[in-house]
N, C-alpha and C positions, 0 to 999 in steps of 0.2 A: 715943572720938575728939573734939577740940575743934572749934569752929566753924572756927576758921582750918584745921585739918588737913582738915575736910569741903570746905572751899572749894577748897583745893589739889587734894584728890581729884577733886572733881566736874569742875574745870578740866582735869585730867588725862584723865580720862573723855571729856570733850567734844573735847579737842584729837585723841586717838587715833582716835575715830570719825570726826572730820572728815579726818584725814589717810587713813584707809582709803577714804572715799568719794572723795576726790581720786585716788587710785591708780586707781580703776575708771573715772574720767572722763578721766584723763590719764596712762596707763601709762608715757610717758616720764619722770616723776617719781617712779617707783615706787622707784628705788634711793636717792633722798634721803629720801624719805618712811620708808622701812624703816629706814636707818642713824641718823636724827636723831629718830624719833618712835616708830613701830610696834613696832621690837624693843627699845625702852627698857623697863625695868621700872617707871619712874616718872619723875616730872617732874624730880627732881634730876639723874637720868642724861641725860634728854634736854637740860637746859639745859647740863651740862658737855660734851657731845659737841658742841653748838652753839659753845659758847665757844671750846673746844679746836681745833675745825676752822678757826675764823677767825683765831686769835692764833698759832698754832703756827708755828715756824721749825724750820730744821735744827738749831740750836743748842738750843732748848727745845721738844721735840716734842710732838705732840697727847696722847700717853698721860701725860707728865708734867704738862702743863696740866689733863688731864682730872682726873688724881688730885687735884691742888691743889683744883679745884673741888668735887670730892666732899668732901674734907676740910671745905671752908667749909660745904657744906649740912648735913653731920653736926653740925658744931658749932654752927650758928646756922640752924635750921630757918626762921626768920622770913625769911631770904633768899628762900625759896620762896613766901611770901604776898606779899612786895614785888614779886616776878616776875610774879605773876598780876595784882596791882594795877596794874603798868606796861603789861601788856598790854592790859587792859581798858580802861584809860584812853585808849588808842588807838581801841579798837573802839567807844567810846561817843563820842568827840570828833571822829575823823576819818572823814568821810562817804566817803572811798575806801578805807576800811579797815574791813572787817566780820568777814573771816574770821581766826580766832584763829590758825590755822596759817599763813596767809600773813605776819600781822603777827609772829609768832614767828621765822619761819624767812627772811622775805625783807626784812624792815624793818630799817634801820640804827640806829633809836632804840632798841628793845629791845635789840639787840645790844650797843650801846655801854652802855647802863644797867646790865644784868646782867653785862657783863664788868667795867665799874667797881665794882660792888658785891663782886665778888671781890677786886679791889684793896684796897677800902677795909677788907674784912675781914683781909686780910693786913697791911695798916698797923696795924689796932688790935691785932694779935698781935705786932706789933715786927718783923715781916718786910719791913721797908721797902724794901729793895733789890729783891727780887721785886715788891713792889707797883708800884715805879716802872717797873720792866720792862714789867709789864701796861700801866701807864700808856702806856709809849711805843709800844707794840704797838697800843693803841686809837687813837692819835694817827697812827700811820702807815697803818692799815688803814681808819679811819674818818673820819679828818680832824676829830676831835673831842679836845680835851685837856682833861681833869678830873683835878684833883689827888686822889691816894688820901685825902687828910684832909679833903676836903670833906665836908659832911654834907649828904645827900639823903633826903627822905622819901620815903614810897610814892606811887603814882599819877601819877607824873612823865610827861609826854608831850613827847619831844623830836621836834618835827614837821619832817621832813626830816633833821635831825641832821647838818648838814654845817657846819663850821666855828664849833662852839660851844666855848667856852673858859670854864672854870670853876675859879676860883684856890682856893688851899690852905685859907684860912679862910671861904671861903663857906659859907652855911647856906640850903638850900631847904627849904620846909615841904612837907606832903603837898599833893597834888592841884594842882600847878603845871604850866602848859602854857608851853612855850619853843619859839619857831621857830628856823630855821636862823639862823646867823651872829651869834648872841647871845654877848656877853662879859659876865660876871661878873668884874670884874678890879680890880686894885688901880690907885692913882694915881702910881706912881713907885717908888722904892727903899726905901720904909718898912718897918719890920719889924713882926712881931706880926700882931694881928687888924686886917686891912686890906681884906677883901672884903666883898661885900653880902650882907645877910640877906633872904631873901625870903619873905613870909608865904603863909599857906595861900590856895589859890584864885587866884593871881596869874596873869595872861597876859601874856608878855612877847613882843612882835611882832618879827617879822624884822629882824635888823641893829641891833638895839637895843644900846646899850653902857651898862652899870650900873657905875660905877667908885667904889671906895672904901667903907670901912666904914660903910654907909649901909643904911637899911631900907627895904623896899618893904613897905608895910602891907597886911594881908590884904585880899583881894578887888580889889586895884588892878589896873590895866591901864597896860603901858607901850607907847606907840604904836610901830610899826615906824619905825626909823631913829633913834630918840630918843638922846640922850646924857644920862643922869641922873647928876648929881652930888651931890644933896642927898637927904635922906630924902622917900618919898613917903606921904603920909597913907593910911590904911586907906579902900578904897572910893572912890577917886578915879582919874581918867584923866589920865595926862601924856602930852605929846607934844613933840617939837622939840628943837632943839639951842641952848641948853640945854634940857631938859624944862620944861615949866611945866603947872599944872594947867589943864584945859580942861572938866572935868566929872565927872560920876560914872557908872560903869557902871550898866546895866539890871539886872545879876544881882549877888547877894551874892558869887558865885564865878565871875567872868567866865572862867576857865580852862575850865569845862564850856561854855560857849556859844560860845565861839572866834569872837566877833564882830570880824572885822578892819576894819570900817567905822566903829568907834566909835559906834554908834547911840545916839541920844538926847541928844547934846551935840555940835554942830558946832564946830569950833574958832572959826570966825568969828562965831559965835552965843553962844560960852560964856558971856559977862557977862550977857546977857539970858536965858539958859535956866538958869544955875547960879549965880545972883548971891551965894549964901552961901558960895561957896568963895573962899578967899583965896590968890591965887597966890604969895604971899610965904611959904607954907607950906613950899615946898621950895627 
């Protein structure tokens, strides 16, 4: 058994144990814990049940979607390790969410991501119509719109995960944190590679709009409500409309710290505290 397989199995064992403990404390949740966790044979079946229960319609029912998910997990087992990383990202970064069962069963962010990963797998297999159908269902159910062709790494946290939009040619590296109402979009009707590329460890604050084929460098912070139209250098903090450099994050990977106060460099003191940064870089 590989290290990845061991991590997935350990996560699954912990998930089942926690679900059983919840049933003892809260019998009213017994049915959902049994259906979506305890009676499943493994993590892939658990994820397939959750996704299919959320996205099913009368036209494309739960069993059909369940089978599609199971096909994806059988073809690409790395989807399971990505799911574990996504859940643990929330557990490690969100002070309100420490229970892996609550994160996986009750939070919108993981539901969006793991559903999207199925649509991305379908897109890669040339099954673009079904991929777009799942994209549509994710939008309808969760108010999040992520194109199936986008590329997203592991350990992404979508905090609150409402009104997030990620375009077709967007690329998001591992270990990124993104809050609600973020857009990674284009700037008009241009064709081709037209969406942002987000580096590892980046944190993007609530309501930020990052537009065009631009790069957000590794370890950067995009402050809440900012509009970013140009490249952001690695390990810098940008805020404003249009966004400008105001300092440097205190951590190499601010996505892990989730500091929304931009500690270490206040905007009105940026030139005194961070004189080495050239605001013309973006």
